[in-house]
C-alpha positions in Angstrom: 61.1 2.3 1.8 59.8 5.6 3.2 56.1 6.4 3.3 56.6 9.3 0.8 58.1 6.9 -1.7 54.7 5.2 -2.0 52.9 8.4 -2.8 52.1 9.3 -6.4 54.5 11.9 -7.7 53.5 15.6 -7.6 52.9 17.2 -11.0 56.1 18.4 -12.7 55.5 22.2 -12.7 59.0 23.6 -12.0 59.7 26.3 -14.6 56.1 27.2 -15.3 56.1 30.9 -16.1 54.3 33.4 -13.9 55.3 36.4 -16.0 52.6 38.9 -16.0 51.2 41.3 -18.7 49.4 43.6 -16.3 51.0 46.9 -15.0 50.5 47.7 -11.3 50.8 51.3 -10.1 50.5 52.3 -6.5 48.5 55.4 -6.2 48.8 57.9 -3.3 45.1 57.3 -2.5 45.4 53.5 -2.4 48.6 53.8 -0.3 46.8 56.2 2.1 43.9 53.8 2.5 46.2 50.9 3.1 48.2 52.8 5.7 45.0 53.9 7.5 43.8 50.3 7.6 47.1 49.2 9.3 47.2 52.2 11.7 50.2 53.8 10.0 50.8 57.2 8.4 51.9 57.4 4.7 55.5 58.2 4.3 56.3 61.8 3.2 59.2 60.8 0.9 57.0 59.1 -1.8 57.6 55.6 -0.7 54.7 53.2 -0.5 53.9 50.8 2.3 56.2 47.8 1.9 53.3 45.3 2.0 52.7 46.3 -1.6 55.5 43.8 -2.4 52.9 41.1 -1.9 49.9 42.9 -3.3 51.6 44.1 -6.5 53.3 40.8 -7.3 50.1 38.7 -6.7 47.9 41.1 -8.7 50.2 41.5 -11.7 51.6 38.0 -12.0 50.6 36.0 -15.0 48.2 33.6 -13.3 45.4 34.1 -10.8 45.5 32.0 -7.5 43.1 29.6 -9.3 45.4 29.5 -12.3 48.4 28.7 -10.2 46.4 25.9 -8.5 45.3 24.6 -11.9 48.9 24.4 -13.1 49.6 22.2 -10.0 46.5 20.1 -10.8 44.9 21.3 -7.5 41.3 22.5 -7.1 41.4 26.0 -5.6 38.1 25.0 -3.8 40.2 22.6 -1.7 41.8 25.6 0.1 45.4 26.5 -0.7 47.2 27.8 2.3 50.0 30.3 2.5 53.1 28.8 4.1 55.5 31.7 4.0 56.6 34.7 2.0 60.0 36.2 2.0 61.1 39.4 0.2 64.4 40.9 -0.8 64.2 44.6 -1.7 66.7 46.2 -4.1 64.8 49.5 -4.0 61.8 50.9 -2.1 58.4 50.8 -3.6 57.3 54.2 -4.9 53.9 55.9 -5.2 53.1 56.6 -8.8 55.7 54.1 -10.2 54.4 51.5 -12.6 55.6 47.9 -12.2 55.4 44.6 -14.0 56.1 41.0 -12.7 58.2 38.2 -13.9 58.4 34.8 -12.2 58.2 31.1 -12.2 57.3 28.1 -10.2 60.4 26.7 -8.5 59.1 23.4 -7.2 56.2 21.3 -6.1 57.1 18.7 -3.5 54.7 16.0 -2.2 54.9 15.2 1.5 52.9 13.6 4.2 52.0 15.6 7.3 50.6 14.4 10.6 48.2 17.3 10.7 47.1 17.6 7.0 47.8 14.2 5.6 49.2 14.3 2.1 50.1 17.8 0.8 52.1 19.4 -1.9 54.4 22.3 -1.0 54.6 24.8 -3.8 57.4 27.3 -4.0 57.4 30.1 -6.6 59.5 33.2 -7.2 58.2 36.6 -8.4 60.2 39.7 -9.3 58.8 43.2 -9.4 60.3 45.4 -12.1 59.9 49.0 -13.2 58.8 49.4 -16.8 62.4 50.1 -17.8 63.4 46.7 -16.4 65.0 47.7 -13.1 64.4 45.0 -10.5 62.9 46.5 -7.3 62.4 43.2 -5.4 62.3 39.5 -5.5 59.9 37.4 -3.4 59.7 33.6 -2.7 56.3 32.4 -1.7 55.4 29.0 -0.3 51.9 27.6 -0.5 50.6 24.3 1.0 48.1 22.4 -1.1 46.3 19.8 1.0 45.7 16.7 -1.1 42.6 15.3 0.6 42.0 12.9 -2.3 45.4 11.2 -1.4 44.8 11.0 2.4 
């Protein structure tokens, strides 16, 4: 029997909705400040810096970081860590466009790591849509939730 088979199961959170109710709009001023902070110049064609894929989806999703952790029965004070984030753009992000977010938790898998001990690997998907429903992008994010209490 594998070591992971002796671990208690991770909470069953697949399918938990992350649909948001907030609207996120990228202003020219915010985009200019973000570009300045990264040493880039704002585009002249009305497109926003692509990092807004992460900012907009995180801000406008239906749960805070603490709320996502709570859904996973994880205390945010224990330090969730970002594992990875991948994005697929259908359209560029535009300054002045308003967006909303839909999404869901895909999985929560319990594992043992040599470095962290017991951890849960959370994968969730978010979609950024214009207010008319056009999908602009889809992102899959992976967080690592160290389970110190199970070490």
